[in-house]
C-alpha positions in Angstrom: 90.9 42.2 84.9 92.1 44.8 86.7 91.5 48.5 85.8 92.8 51.6 86.9 90.8 54.9 87.4 91.7 58.3 88.1 91.1 61.9 87.6 93.4 64.3 85.9 93.7 68.6 85.3 91.1 70.4 86.5 88.0 69.3 88.9 84.7 68.9 87.2 81.6 68.7 89.2 80.5 65.0 88.3 83.8 63.1 88.2 82.8 61.3 91.7 79.6 60.3 89.6 82.0 58.9 87.1 84.3 56.8 88.9 81.4 55.6 90.9 79.8 54.6 87.5 83.0 53.2 86.9 84.1 51.0 89.6 80.0 49.7 90.2 80.0 49.0 86.2 83.2 47.0 86.7 82.5 45.2 90.3 79.0 43.9 88.3 81.5 42.0 85.5 83.6 40.3 88.1 86.7 43.0 87.5 88.7 44.7 90.2 89.2 48.8 90.2 92.3 50.1 91.6 91.9 54.1 92.4 94.4 56.5 90.9 95.1 59.7 93.4 96.7 62.7 91.7 96.4 61.7 88.3 99.3 60.8 86.1 101.6 62.1 89.4 100.0 59.5 91.8 100.5 56.8 89.2 104.3 57.6 88.8 104.0 57.8 92.8 102.0 54.7 92.9 99.7 56.6 95.5 96.8 54.3 94.9 93.5 54.9 96.8 93.2 52.4 100.0 89.9 50.8 100.9 88.3 49.9 104.4 89.7 46.8 104.7 93.7 47.9 103.9 93.8 46.9 100.4 94.7 49.1 97.5 90.9 48.5 95.8 88.0 50.5 95.2 84.4 48.2 96.2 81.0 49.4 95.5 80.5 50.2 98.7 83.7 52.6 98.6 82.0 54.9 95.8 78.4 55.0 98.0 77.1 58.1 98.2 79.3 59.8 95.5 76.7 61.0 93.1 76.0 64.5 94.5 79.6 65.4 95.6 81.5 67.8 94.0 85.1 68.1 93.3 87.0 64.2 93.4 87.6 62.0 96.2 90.6 60.7 94.0 91.9 64.4 93.4 94.0 65.5 90.7 96.7 67.1 89.6 99.0 67.8 86.9 102.4 66.2 86.3 105.5 68.1 84.6 107.5 64.3 84.8 104.9 62.4 83.0 105.5 64.7 80.6 109.0 63.2 80.1 109.9 59.9 78.2 111.5 58.7 81.1 108.5 59.5 83.2 106.0 57.5 80.7 108.8 54.3 80.9 108.3 54.9 84.7 104.4 55.0 84.3 104.2 51.8 81.8 106.6 50.0 84.3 104.5 50.8 87.2 101.1 49.8 85.1 102.9 46.4 84.5 104.2 45.6 87.8 100.6 46.1 89.9 99.6 44.1 87.2 96.5 47.3 85.7 95.4 45.9 82.5 93.3 48.9 81.6 92.8 52.6 82.6 89.6 54.9 82.4 91.2 58.1 82.8 88.5 61.2 83.7 89.9 64.4 82.4 90.2 67.0 79.3 92.5 67.5 76.4 95.9 67.1 78.3 94.4 64.1 79.9 93.7 62.1 76.5 97.1 64.0 75.0 98.9 61.8 78.0 97.1 59.0 77.4 98.1 58.8 73.5 101.9 59.2 75.1 101.6 56.5 77.6 100.5 54.0 74.8 103.1 54.4 73.0 105.1 52.3 76.0 102.6 50.2 77.5 99.9 48.0 75.7 97.2 48.2 78.0 93.6 49.5 77.0 92.4 53.0 77.6 89.3 54.4 77.6 88.9 58.1 78.6 85.8 60.0 80.1 85.8 63.8 79.1 85.5 65.4 82.4 86.2 69.4 82.3 83.8 72.5 82.8 85.1 73.9 79.2 83.2 71.3 76.8 86.1 72.1 74.3 86.5 68.5 73.5 85.7 67.3 69.8 83.4 63.9 69.7 80.6 64.6 72.3 78.0 67.0 72.5 78.9 67.8 76.2 81.8 67.3 78.6 81.4 66.0 82.2 80.9 69.9 84.9 79.6 71.6 82.2 75.9 72.0 82.5 77.2 72.5 86.3 79.6 75.4 85.7 76.8 77.0 83.8 73.9 76.5 86.3 76.9 78.3 89.0 77.8 80.9 86.9 73.5 81.3 85.5 72.6 81.4 89.2 75.7 84.6 90.0 74.3 86.4 87.1 70.7 86.4 88.3 71.8 87.7 91.7 74.2 90.4 90.1 71.4 91.6 87.9 69.4 92.8 91.1 72.0 95.1 91.7 72.3 95.8 88.3 68.8 97.2 88.2 69.1 99.1 91.5 72.0 101.2 90.4 71.3 101.0 86.8 74.8 99.4 86.4 77.0 97.4 83.8 78.3 95.0 84.9 81.3 92.8 83.3 80.8 88.8 84.5 84.5 87.3 83.4 84.0 83.1 83.4 86.1 80.6 83.1 87.2 79.5 79.2 91.1 80.2 78.3 90.0 78.7 74.5 86.9 78.2 74.4 83.8 80.1 74.7 80.7 77.6 75.5 80.5 78.8 79.3 80.3 81.9 78.1 77.9 82.3 75.6 75.8 79.1 77.4 75.4 81.5 80.4 74.7 84.4 78.3 71.7 82.7 76.3 70.3 81.5 80.0 70.8 84.3 82.1 69.7 86.8 79.4 72.9 88.7 78.8 72.8 91.6 76.7 76.7 90.8 75.4 78.9 88.3 75.2 82.8 88.2 74.5 84.4 85.0 73.4 87.7 83.8 72.1 85.6 82.6 68.9 84.4 85.8 67.7 86.1 89.0 67.4 85.2 91.4 70.1 84.6 94.9 68.6 84.5 97.2 70.8 82.9 100.4 69.0 79.9 98.4 67.9 79.7 96.9 71.4 78.9 100.5 72.9 77.0 101.5 70.2 74.7 98.7 70.9 74.6 99.9 74.3 74.0 103.4 73.6 71.4 102.2 71.7 69.6 100.1 74.4 70.5 102.9 77.2 68.2 105.2 74.7 65.6 102.6 74.7 65.0 102.6 78.3 67.4 99.9 79.3 68.5 100.8 82.8 71.5 97.9 83.2 73.7 96.0 81.2 75.2 92.3 81.7 78.2 91.1 79.6 79.6 87.6 80.5 83.3 87.6 78.9 85.1 84.1 78.8 88.4 84.7 80.1 90.6 84.0 77.0 88.7 86.5 74.8 91.4 88.4 73.0 90.2 91.8 74.3 92.0 90.5 77.7 89.1 89.3 79.8 86.9 91.4 81.6 90.4 93.3 83.5 91.4 94.0 79.1 87.7 95.3 78.6 86.4 97.8 81.4 88.6 100.4 80.9 88.4 100.0 76.5 84.6 100.6 77.4 84.9 103.3 79.9 87.2 105.2 77.0 84.9 105.1 74.7 81.9 106.2 76.2 80.0 103.4 77.8 76.8 105.0 79.2 76.8 103.0 82.8 78.5 102.9 85.4 80.5 99.3 85.1 81.7 97.0 87.8 83.6 94.1 86.7 83.1 90.3 88.4 85.0 87.6 88.1 83.5 84.1 89.0 87.2 82.0 88.7 87.5 78.7 90.6 84.1 78.7 92.2 82.7 77.6 88.8 84.6 74.1 89.2 82.6 73.4 92.7 79.7 72.5 93.8 77.1 69.7 93.8 76.9 68.5 90.3 73.2 69.1 88.7 71.2 65.9 87.5 72.6 66.5 84.2 76.1 66.1 84.4 75.1 63.1 87.0 73.6 61.5 84.5 76.6 61.9 81.8 78.7 61.1 83.8 77.1 57.5 84.9 76.1 56.6 81.2 79.9 57.1 80.2 81.7 55.9 82.7 79.8 52.2 82.6 80.5 52.6 78.8 83.7 52.6 79.2 83.8 49.9 81.6 82.0 48.1 78.9 84.3 49.3 76.1 87.2 47.9 77.7 85.6 44.4 78.5 85.1 44.6 74.7 88.2 45.2 73.7 88.3 49.0 72.6 90.8 51.5 73.3 92.9 54.3 72.9 89.4 55.9 72.3 87.0 58.7 74.6 83.3 57.5 75.7 81.2 60.4 74.5 77.9 61.2 73.7 76.2 62.4 70.5 73.1 63.2 69.8 72.0 61.0 72.9 73.9 58.2 71.6 76.7 56.6 73.3 79.9 56.8 71.1 83.7 56.0 70.9 86.0 58.5 69.3 89.9 57.7 68.9 91.5 60.5 71.4 93.3 62.1 67.9 89.8 62.9 66.9 89.2 64.7 70.6 91.5 67.2 69.7 91.6 70.9 68.9 88.8 73.4 69.1 85.6 72.3 69.8 83.7 75.5 67.9 80.8 76.9 69.7 77.7 76.8 67.4 76.9 80.0 65.5 73.6 79.8 65.5 73.8 80.0 68.9 75.5 83.5 68.8 72.9 84.5 66.4 70.2 83.7 68.7 71.7 85.7 71.7 72.3 88.8 69.6 68.4 88.4 68.5 67.1 88.3 71.9 69.8 91.1 73.3 68.5 93.5 70.5 
């Protein structure tokens, strides 16, 4: 069997570890792996990974020492052409022409929607791996890259707290999450932030300012507020003036962490998750499964039909309550 592997959408720390697991698990089973560069767009352009022997396949040797590397050696992109019927038919024809029997796409919601669309024109097997820092896919407790993104954000907030204490300031720290508050909430809990603003809950400016004033009156010398970029109040840039207008009792600064959260060497949790899911994806393909995501729930490996991964993965309300307790 010839298995194609690629990364699609936003990059996430741990994607390389997942590619490594796919290649080595397939090689152990006597299967061939074709690395597809730049996601669905690379597939449409037949842009394949070329090994040291000049052949378009990936070997166990070609993925040596990949686990510590951030980003993805296969590179990634988004493709508008693939979203058309003509693009889907073209992709299916390319897969047949190159005798690719199965695919392991590594990515998020858009990647899996693309896999479902492709399956209408191609009868090969598809098992996806959840690679996205947002942790916004249903059917898996965590996605590849999430733990590292939180770790990166927490390191930054820890440093900002030093300056906030020294100058008695309030910092609004914006993290990624257009539709999901997972990174913001986990960062706030781990870094001991006093406030979190996320898309899943309404941001009540007056209540937040009252809380901050109360903390100030009790001797608090600094405030850290973690803001998801998709918060309905407009992210850090949208919130800062509203906080000032409502009488925030601290001098306020904003910090937008941005794409720095995508980069860096993946933490051990992401490397292990990526390795488990990549190997599981290949084993599932060899067992005849298709149209599903390889996920992990309560420590157990699970297969989840792609449509069941769609939709918003809500943050646990008990964690929001926990943060409120810790910050009060």
